[in-house]
N, C-alpha and C positions, 0 to 999 in steps of 0.2 A: 747856655744851649747844648744841646745833646745831639747824637746823630739823628735821630728822628726829626728833628728840627733843620738841621744843617742839609741833610741829603735832598727833600724837597727844593729848598732854596738854591743850592748848588745847581738842580737839576735845571729849575726854572731858569737860570741865568746859562746854562750850557745851550743855549738856542740864541741864533745871533739876531731875530728881529726881539724877542724878548731882551736881551742884553742891551739893545740900542733904546728900547724904551725904558729900561731903568735909568740907564745913563741921563738920558734926555730928562728924566723927572726929576732925579737928583740935581741937573743943571737949574731947573725951575723950583727949586725949592725956596720957600715955603708955600708957595702959590699954587702950584700945581698947574696942571693942564687939563683941558677937556678930552675924554675920549677921542672926538672927530678931530681935534686939533693934533692930537697925538699921530693920529692915522695920517692926516694931511703932511704932517712935517717928515714923517718916514715915508710917506709913499706906500703905505699899505691901506687894502680895503678896509672898510670900517668892521666888517663882520670878522674877519680875519684878525683884528687889533682887538676886538672884544674876547676872543678867545685866549689871545695872548696876555690881555689884562686879568683875565679870570686865574689863568696860571699863575700870574705874578701874584695875585691877591691871595689864592690858595695857598702859596708857599710863603706868605706873610711878608713880601717885601713892597707891597703897595697897598696904600687906603684909599677909600672912595669915600665922597660925599656929594649927594644929590642937591645942585642948586637949580631951582625951577626946572628947567628942562635938560640940564645937563649934568653930566656926573663928572665932577673933577678928581682928578688922581693925582696922588703924591707918593713919592717915594717914602718907605718907612725906615726912616736914617736909623733909629734905633735898631731895628731889625739888622740894618747892615753892619753896625757897630759890634752887635752880638756875634753875626755870623764872622767878621774877621777877627774878633777876638777868639772865637773857637778855632780858627785855622791855624792862628798862632800863639795859642796858649801854652802848649808845651815846647814853644819855639827852641830851638838850640838846645834842647835838654837842660833848660834852668840855665844855660851861660848867657844872661841878658846881654852881656857886651857884644854878642854876635848878632844881636838882633836890634842893636841901635841904627845903623844903617836904614832898616826899615821904618822904625819909629820916627828918625830924622825926617824921611820921606814923607811921611804921613803928617808930619808936624809941617811941613813946608807947605803941603797942599792946603792944609787949615787955613796957611797965614795969606795965601795967594788968593 
């Protein structure tokens, strides 16, 4: 990942509702959620939710698929992984032992 991809992704997540949407979608992987259900769960008007989902999609953080009359949104976990690796790529100036607490926490999340 390069700055040109990371900046829109970070910008998309730098807004409270969009961050809530992304976290909700991560919790509902791999099934995803319909746009209306996301709006309902977060108590956000559907037209406002559509705008937020569009920003997240353009940033590459969510994917959508149409099923009948619904659009199902999913978090793009590969994009999240790439963003996190981008942020910590040069972690601690190559002193990997300083990054172990972060790595340990991430592994604990995976096991939970």
